[in-house]
N, C-alpha and C positions, 0 to 999 in steps of 0.2 A: 684188480684181477691179475692172475698169473698166467702168462703166455709162454710155454716152453716150445722152443723150435724143434721141428722134426726133420729138417733138411739134413740128409746124410753127409753132405759136404761140410756143413757146419760142425756136425758131430765128429767127423774125421779130424778137422782142424783143431777142435778142442782137445781131442785125445793126444794130438801131437804136443800140446802144451804140457800135458802130464809127463811126457818123456824127459828124463833127467838130462839126456844128451842134447836137448834143444837149447841152443845158445841164445844169448840175450838179443842179438839182432833178429834172429828168426822168431823168437818169442814175441817181440814187439810187433813184428810184421803180421804174425797170426792174430794177435790181439786186435790190430787195426782192421784186418780183413773180417774178423767176426763182428766188430763194431758195425761195419757196413751191412752185414747180414741182418743184425738186430734193427738197425735204422730202417732198412727196407720194410721189415715186418711192422715195426711200430708206427710208421708213417703211411701205411698203405691206404688209409682212408682219409688222409689229409686233403683238404679242399685245394683246388688249383685256381689260380688267378690268371686271367688273360693279360698278357703283356705283348706289346708290339716290339718285334726285333727285326733287324736287317738280315735277310737270308740271301742266298744266291739268286733268288727269283724276286728280290725286292723286299719291301716291308710286309710282314705277315704277323698275325697274332697267334700265340700259343699259350697253353696252360703251364704255369709254374707254381711250385710251392712258395709261399711267402716266407723266404728265409729270415727276413727281419723280425718275424713273429716267433722265431725259435730262439731259445737260449739253452746252451749246453753248459752244464755244471759238473765239474769233476771233483772227486775227493783225492787230494794229493797223497802219495805220489803215484800210486799204482794205476790211477785212472788217466795219467798223462797220455799214454799211447792211444787210449780210446778217444780223448777229446781232440787229439791231433787228427785222427781219422774222420771224426764228425765234422770238424772245421774244414777239412779238405772237401768233404761232400757239400757243405753249405757254407761257403766263405763269407757270406753276408750275415750269418747268424752271430750273435754275441756269445761270449764265453764267461763263465764264472768259476771261481775256485774256492773250495773249502779245504782246510787242513784239520784232520782229526787223528788222534792217536788212541789206540786201545790200551786201557790200563790192564796190565797183565795179571793183576791181582783180582780186580772186580770184573774184568772182561767187558767193561763199559767203555764207550768211546767218549773222548773229550775234544770239543771243538776249540781250536786256538787261532784260527784264521778264517775270516769270512770276507771274500771279495766277489760278491754277487751283484751285478748291476741291476737297475730297475727292470722288473719283470712283470709288472701288473698286466694281467690279461694275456700274457704270453704262454706258449707251450714250453714248459721247462723240462729238459731231458737230463736227468742225472745219470752220469756214466761212472761205473765202478766195477772192477772185475768180479768181486766176490760178495755174496751175502752169507755171512757165517751165522752170528747170533741175531743179525738184523738190526743191531743197535746203531751202527753207522748210517745205514740207509734211513732209519727212522729219524735220527738226529738231523740228517741232511734234509729230509722231507719237512721236518718241523721248521727249519730255518727258511726253506723256500716258501712254505705255506704262509709264513708271517709276512711275505712280500706280495701276497695276493695274485698268484699266477692264475691263468685261465685253466691250465691242465698240467699235471705232473706225470711224466713217464720215467721209468727207470730201465736202463739197459745194463744187463749183467751177464757175465760169462757162466759162472757156476753159483750155486747156492745150496744151502741145507734145507730140508723140509721144516726143521724147527725155526730157522731164521725167517724163512718166507711166511710161515704161519704168524710170527710176531708182526711182520710188516703188514700182512693182510688185516690183522686185528687192529693195529694202531693207526694205520693209514689206508683204509679201504678205497680211498679215492685215487690211489696210485695204480697205474697200469704198469706191471713189471713184465718186461720181455727178457727172457733168459735162455741161454743156449742149452744148459743142462742142469737139472736138479739132481744133486748127488745123494748118497745114501743117508748120511747122518753127520752129527758132530761128535767128536771124541770128548774125553774128559777135560782136555785143555781148550775146548771150544774151537777146534780146527775142523775144517770140512774133510770128510773122508768119502771117496779116495782123494779128492782135492787135486791141487797141482803145485803146492808149496806157496811161498810168499810171492805174489805176483809183482810187487814192487821190487823186491830183491832180484828176482829172476829177470826182470825187464832191464835192470841197470847194473847187473853184476855186483850188487852190494853184498859184501861179506856178512855172514851171520855173526 
């Protein structure tokens, strides 16, 4: 199921990412902030587990999300600011990494690095800024599915209607939380209006 955020603060921050004047440091900062927005939405129904902690009034029990049951997986390199933010929110959660590159001729993604730890029964949260053709997310979801997770969630900043339709068709089990569904893909399979290459803009990588 596709869940698009409606929060005006999130929309404003996203539109700042579109600005060409937004430098790499602020770009990464906004990506990290939007990741927190997405995590709040995606995990709002997560069950809480009672844990006893030491408070200023002595020992008390309170409800906490079981961080150890969460696994964040990022697609390198554009997803790095997102997983940094998620790991800061949930420091006890594990992290996994996939490296994929889009073939500019076929527009298909190719996986060349898989470093995802044991995730059987866990809630796996894939973080990647953009869903263009949907190929990368579908490939990432296929890799994760082969490891028997309990649930798969995807956190994304922007996506195309075409790409999200592909994801919904091929992986209907995924809950996608996204800040903005943009207008369409162009002939080169880039999102319009989009925000440019998120990896390049995050790390000042020359074109």
